[in-house]
N, C-alpha and C positions, 0 to 999 in steps of 0.2 A: 489598527492598520490591516488595510485588506489585502489579501493577496489571493492569488492562484495556485489552486493544487489540482492537477487533473481534471482541469476544465472547470472546476467548481471554483466559486468564490469562497473565501474563509475568513474568519476572524480570530486573531492571534489569542484573543481573550478565551475561545471556546474551542482551541486545540484540544484535540481527545488526547491528553498523555496521562490520563489518571491510571491508564495499566500499568505506565512506565514508572508514575511516581510512588505505587503501591507495590511494585514488583518486588521490593526487597523483604515485606512480610507475608507475602503470598509465599514466595519459597522457602521462608523459613517454616509456614505451616506445611508446605510440601514435604519439607526434610522431617518435620516433627511426624507427618504422615506415614512417610517411608519407615521411621525406625520404630515408631509406636506400632504399627499395624504388623511389623515382623516379628517384635516381642511379643505381642498380643497371640499371634500365630502358633509361638514357640510353646504356649503355656496351653494349647488347647487338647483336651480329651477327646474330641470330636473330629472325625477327618472332615466331614463339610465345612464346618465353622473355620479348619485350620485354611482349605484352600480358599474359603470367602476372606478371611483376614489376609491372606497374603495377596488377594486383589486391592485392597487396600495400599497395601505397601507398593504393590506395582503401579498403581496409578498416581502413586506420588511422584515417579518418574516422570510421567506425562506432563503434569503440572509443572514441574521444575524446567523440563523443555520448552513449555511454550513460554513461560515467564523469563526465560533466558533471553528471548528476541534476537536469535542468531538463527542462521540458515542450519548448522548443526543439530540445535536445539529443537527445532520444527520438525526437521527429518525423524530425528529420532522419537519425539513425541508420537507423530503419525504412524511410525512402524512399529513403537511399543505398543500401541493401542491394537493395530492389527494380529501383533504376535501375541499378545495377551489373551484377545478374543480365542485364538487358535489352541494355545497351550492350556490355558483355566479352563476353556470349555472343554478340551480332551481330559484334563484331571477330574472335573466333576463327572463325566461321562464313566471314568473308569473307579472313581468313588461308588457310583450307581451300581456299575458291575459287581463290585464287591458287596454292597447293600444286597443284591438281588441273590446274593448265595449265603450270606450269612444272616440277612435280615438284621443288622446292626451296624450303628456307624462308629461305635467305641473302638477307640485304637486298641484299647486293651484286649477286645474280644477277637484279636486276630494274633497272627505271628506264625511264620514258618509259612506263609501261603505261597512262596516260591518252589517249595518241593511238590504240592499238587497241582498248581497252575504255572509253569516257568512261562508261557508266552504271555500270560497276563500279567506278571510279573516284569517281563520284558518291555512290553509296552507301558507299564506305568513306569519304569526307569526311566525310557527316553523322554516320556512327557514331562516327568519331574525335572531332569536336567535341563531340558528346554526352558521351565519355568524359572529355573536358578540362573540364567544366562550362559549356559557352557559355549564354547565358542563351536562354529559349525552348525548352531541351533539357531531357531528363530529370535528369543528374545536377547541374544548377546548384542544383536546388531542395533537395537532400538536404545538398550541401557548404555551401549558405548558412546552413541552419537550424543544421548541426552547430556552425559557427563561430560562429553569434550566440549558440546556448545555453554554448557553452564560453568565449566572451568574457564572458560575465556573470559565471564562477567564476573563471577563469585567462586574464586579458587578455594577459599578454605571452607565455605559451606558444601562444595562440590567432595569435599574430602567426608565429610558427615553423611552425604549422600551415599556415597560408595560404600557404607557401612551396609546398608539394605542388602547389598547384593551377597555380602558375607553372612549376614543372618538368614537371608533366604537359603543358604546353602546348609545351612545349621539345622533350621527348621524341618526343609525336607527331607535331608538325608536321615534325620532321628526318624521322622515320619516313616521312611521306608524301611530303616531297621527294625522297628517295633512291630511293623505289618508283615514284611516279607521274608526276615530272616530268624533264625532260631527253630526250635522243634517245633512242628505242627502237631497240634493235638489229633486224637483218632477221630474225634468227632467232627473237626474242622477239614480232614481229609476227606472224609465220605461226603460233604456238604459244599466242595470247593473244586468243581470242574474246570477245565481250563477254557480259555475264550472258544466260541462256537461259530459257525459261516456269520452268521447275522451280527454278531459283534466284531468279528474281522471286519466286514463290510463297513462298519461305522467308524471304528479308530484308526485303521491303514491309510486312509486318504489323509486324515488328520496329522499322522506322523510324516507322510511324505511331504505334505505342506510346511511342517516346520523345519524338515529337512531343506526345503527348497528355498526357502526364507534366508535360510542361514548359511548358504552356499552360493547361491546364484541371486545376490541380492539388487542387482541391478535390473531384473526384471520388475522389481517393486519400486526401486529407490530412485529411479531416473524419474518416472512421472510423478514420483511425491515430490521429489527434487524441485521440478519445474512449477508445480503449482505452489509450493510455499515460496518460491523465488517471486511469482505473482504478487502473492500474499505480502512478503516482507519489502518489496517496491515502494510503495506509499509510505509504510512506516519509516524507512531508510530516506525517502525523499523528504519527510516532515522535518524528521532530525536535522537535515542538511538547511533546509530552508530556515529552521529555527535559528541553527547558529548563524547564518547569513544574515538574518533580519534583526538577530540580537543588538540593542543598542550599544555603542562602544560605552567602555567604561573610563571615566574621567579621574585623573589622579585629583586628589585634595588639593597639591599645589597649584595645578592647572585651573582647578576651579574657583579657588580665591583669586588667581591672575584674572580670571572670566570676571567674577564679580567685581574687581576693583576698575575693569574697564568701563 
């Protein structure tokens, strides 16, 4: 059967429904990525590897939002990609600041950094809280919208995906405790200066952007939503046309009566 969609002729047999038909197992893979990435990050002895595996977990939310095929899921996926790029990029920068002072990425090589470098510790704490999705900071909006959109379609699976946010709090808070709390050794105290002007100029704009995205969300969310609405329009139209053009179901009794005639 030929039909017209958006001014173009299409064939029902060639309708691009593969993404919808395979969304269930792609979402399962996304949830596995969220939980597995968080569990692997939790056991990392290396700060850079921990941040890298946290990215695997966070980007699982992006996949989950996209394959929910809902407005909230799409908006959350785009917002999460923007927020993740800022917060995780800032985390890598701060890990680089620590490495520049200590020349080691092992978590056990640190401890008590908050004593000699309080502003570095404060910047790391704000960035870490943004990465775990604390309200009023950037990542919260994206994760919330993704989970909201996913719950409209896969509520039970969304419960498992929400565990990723809990596990993120576990491994990030544990990292902060081991690196910045405790008694600082004399060697670390002498080789751990606080942030200098160059480092302030790098990290402060990123922190302000995290606060901006977490508080004044409409400056980002409005254009994202309008763009996603245009993208979702043809998808919703194909769903509606597919329902309207589907052949009517004939009851077995009616079919036998028609055959008898």
